[in-house]
N, C-alpha and C positions, 0 to 999 in steps of 0.2 A: 962735564958740559951735558953730558946725556943723563947723568943723575938730577941736576937741577931742574931738567925740562919734564924726568918725569913724576918728581915733588911738583910741579907746578900744574901739572895737568890732573894728577891725582886729589889735589884741593881743590883747582878747581870744579873738577868734576861734582866733588862733593859739596862746592859751596852751592850751583846751578841746584843742586837736588834740594837742597835745603830752602834756596827761594822758590822754589816752584811750590815745597810743600808749604811753606810759608802763605802763598798765594791764594792755594787751593782752602787754607784756613779762615783767611781773612775773608773770603768771597762767601763760605758758608757761612761764618758769624755773622756776617753783616744783613744776609738774605734771611736768616732766622729772626732779626730783628724788625726787619719791616712787617708791616701789617698785610695780612692775605687775604684777599677777598673770598677764596675758596674755604678758608677757614671760620668765616665770619667773624673774624678777629676786628676789632678797632679798637681806637685809645680813648675816645671820648665821643658822648651820645648827643653832643651838645647843639649840634645840628637838627636830629631829631625833636629834641625839647624845645628849639626855637623854630621850626617849624609848626608844632601840635601847643605848645603853650598861650598862644594869644588865643586860641578860641576854647578855653577852658576860663571858667568864672567862676567868681565865689559867690553864694546864696547864703543868705540870709531869711528864716521864714517866720515870721510872727503866728504863732498859733494861740488858739483861743483853748483854753485846757479847763475842763469842767471838774470842782474840788468836790467829792462828794462827801458827805459823812454823815455818821448814821445818828436817825432822828433822837433824842432824848427826853421828847415829851417836855422840855423846858423850853420855852422861847429866849429867856436870859443865856442859858447855857449853848444852846444852837448859836444865836447870833455870835457869842464869844469862840466859837469852834468854826466860825467861818461861813454858816449857813445863813441864808436870808430870811427875813422874817417870814416867808409864804411858804418857808419849807422848800423851797428850791436849790438846788447846788453855786455855789458863787463860781466864777469863772474868772481866772489870771490868765495873763499874756506870757508866752513862753517863747523864747526864740532858740532855734533848732537853725544846725549850720550843715551846710553840703557842697556841692559841686553843679554843674550842668557844663554840656558841652555845645557850644554852638554848631549848626549844621548847615543854615543856610545862611546867606550872606546879607538877608532880609531881618534875619533876628530869632528865628525858631531852634530852641534847644530842645537837648534830651539831659533827662536827669531821672532820679530815682523818686518813685511814688511815695516813699515813705519820707524824701526829704521837703515834701510839700504837702502831705495829707492834713488837711485841717486848717491850712494856714489860712489867714482873713489878710497878710499882707507878705508877697515878696519882694527883696529886692537884691539887685544882681549887681556886683562889684565887678568891671570888666578889667582887662589886663593893664591898660592905661591908668585905671584910677577913678574910670567914670563910674559915676552911680546909678542903676536907673531903674525903675520897678518893672519887675518884671508880672506876666499875666497865664494862668495856667489856661492851656488849650483843653488838656483834657489830659486824663492818667488812666492807667491799665493796672489796677491793683494783683491781677492774675500773673502779670510779669515784674512786678515791681518798678514800671515804667511811666513817666510824666514827659509831655511835650511843653514847653512854657515857651512864650513870646515876649522879645522886646524890641523897641523900637529902633530901628537902626537902618542904615543903607551901608555897602560895601564892608560888612565889617568882617572881621578874621574867619575863617571857615575850616575846619580839620578836613586832612583828607582821608579816605576810607580804605583799609587795607581790602584787596580781594577775597572773595567769599571761600570759607574754607580751605585757607593758607595757613593756621594757626596749627603751628606743632608742638608737640612736648618736648621741652628743651630749648624753645625758643627764648632769648633775652627780653624782658618788655619792661616797659616804665609805666608807671602809675604815677598819675597829675591830678590836683587837689588841692583843697583847704584843710586839713587838719588840724582839728582844734581851737580852728580861726586865727592861727601865728600868720597867714597868708600862703600862698600857693607855693606847693612843695612837690618835689620828684623823685622816687623811689625806685629801684631798680631791682628786679627777680626774674624769673624764669616761669614758664609755662610748666606748672605741678601737674596739672591733668585736663582734660577735657571733658564735654559732657556729662559733667557733675550733678546726680539729683538726689532725690531723697534728704535733703536738708530740712523740708517743711520754713525754708523762705517764702515760698512764692507758690502757686499753684502748678503753674511750667517752669520747669528747671532742666536747665542744660548748660550748665555755667563752666566758665573758663576758671581754674584752679590756679593761685599763683603765689608765691611767696616774696613776692614785692609787699611792702608794707602798707595797708589802707586801715586806716584809722578813722577813727569819728569826725565828720567832715568830709571826707574822701569820697564820700558816698554821691554820685552820680558823674564823678570826673573821669577822666579819659584812663583808657590802658592802652597803651599804644606801642606798635612794633620799632625796631632800630631803623626804622625809613621815618619814623614821625606818623605813621598812618594809624589811625581808628582801629581798634581790634575788637573792644568790650566798652562798656559801660562798668565804672566799679560799684558794687554795691554793698558787700559785706566783707568781716572776716568773724573768725571763730576767737574769741576774747581769749586772753592768757587765765583767766579764771578755769576756765576748766582745763587746761595744763594743755591748748593749743600753741604751737610757737610758726609764725609766719604761713598761716593758712587762708588765704584771702579768695575774695570768688567776684568775679564779672559778669556780665551777661553779655553774649556775642553781640557782637552785631549785626548781625544779618538777623538776628531774633528784633533786636531796636528798631531797624529798619524798616520792617512789615509795619510794628507797631506804630513809628512815626507817620507812614505814610498814611495808614488809617485815622490815626487820630486828625494830622493836618486835613485829609480830606472831610471826616464826617464828623470828627468830635469824639469816636469812640472806635474799639476794636471789634470788628465782628467776628463772632465765633459761635459755632454751633455747640449744643449742649445735652445731653443725656438727661440729667437731673437726676444721677447716682453718687453715691459716695460709695471707695471700695476698700478692702482691706487684701493683703496679697495673702492666698495661702496655697496649698499643697492638694492634688488629686492623685491618691494611689489606685492604680489596676488590681483589684482582686485576683485578677487570674496571671496576669503576670509580673503584679508586684512593683511594675514601673510608676514612679512619683513625677509627676509635672506639675509647674507654677501655673495657678489658675488666680482670678481674682473673685471676693466674696462681696455679694451687695451686704451694705454696712448700715446703707440708709436712702430712703427713699425718696427722693422730694415729690409728693401726690400731684401737685397741680405743674409736675415737668413731665415730659415726651414720657417718660419711664414708666413715670406711676400712672398714666392715662393707661399706657398699654399691659398694667398688672403685673409689674414687677413686684417681688417681695424682698424683704430683707432676709439673709441666707441662701437666696441663690446664687448660682455659681456661673459666671459668664464665662464660656468658651471662645466664643466669634464675633466677629464686627464685618458685615458685608462679607461673609465667607472667611475674613482672615483671623487668624488665630490669635487670640491676646494673652500674654502672659504678665503685663507689668502693667501698673497705674499710670506710667509714663507712656507708654504706647498706646494705652486709651485716652490717655489726654490730648495725644497729637493729633489722634486720629478723630476725634470728636469736633476738635477745635479746625481740623483744617477742610471740614466740612461747612456750606453755609447753613445756615436757619431756613427752614423750612425743605432741607434735603432729607427725602427717604434713607432708614435704614435697618437692615435686620439684623436683630438678634438673636443671640441663638445660646443654650443653657441649660444648665441643668438645675432640678428641683427636688431634691431628696431621692436623687439618683435617678430620676427620670428625666428622658430628654424634652426641650421644649424650644418654639422658637417665639419669637415678638417681632411684629412690624410697629415702625414710630413713626415719626416726623422731629425731627430736631428741632430747639426754638433757639433763639437769639439768648447766649449766655447770660444770665442779670450780675447784677455788680455785686460779687459778695469779696467783701473785705478779708483780709488774710491774717488781722491780729498786729502788722506790722506799724 
């Protein structure tokens, strides 16, 4: 009898231990399968897209393009090649694709300058299929941004992410109208922030992403996983140069300032030196220390620096006492000051220090070639 009891106790204890281990394993397994808010893991981005997508519209811009042809001296040949009888180039209509983002419920929209540049007519196709005419309120080639306006009330509006919250590694979604096939969503991460020296625009501080940004995506929305706008899609590096998954968006913090000024006054207010620079290096002959400097490459004679006596070849060291070492730094500093603001410039000319006092002008509209 005692042997039977010992047998039952041993196997009962073993059974309880096995059951305990099974419960622990099952609990760990089920908890790992559940989304964890702390890791940012989600199973779908459909809610984010549902919030943002109705505020992204398709843009079809009709542009008047001049077809210049070389003159041959033969009117018949020139007519055959597309020249008008007077020798002036003929024009043709061309339609370009793009996207825009509705930012106010009465119809103000952000897009890219290059999407609507030279447009004679702009059609916007809304989320619900409505087609309406869009008017240009103003554009800013220096940031490649433009503001459009459509008629409407209680239009769907995108929400905006808090400033300076974009981090490298964040998941982002790009919404636009690639190749005119209709609204499309692509996913990626933030690959870098503050990208510059891309020669896409005068003022550059791009968000880089590997979310696909194709022809027609320009002017569309780059959003976070909450459906909030963090940038305006603007360009990508083409596969023809060996690039893969390198796209760029203008941060909303920049776009918001452009939007506000264009809506208020039709243009963006920026100070302007009237100088073009190349980045160079200055070596200290005594210590051998090398420091980055800016060398004047071109002086706009009618601009503030030209009237103050600046010359090509001058080295710029300081603006209002602040050391300047990059073109982006100078552009940001001059743009942050209002026209008619005084500015002290310090530099070297032929190795000799000099100072110049000037008064900033409103930056003229300088096309970027896009």
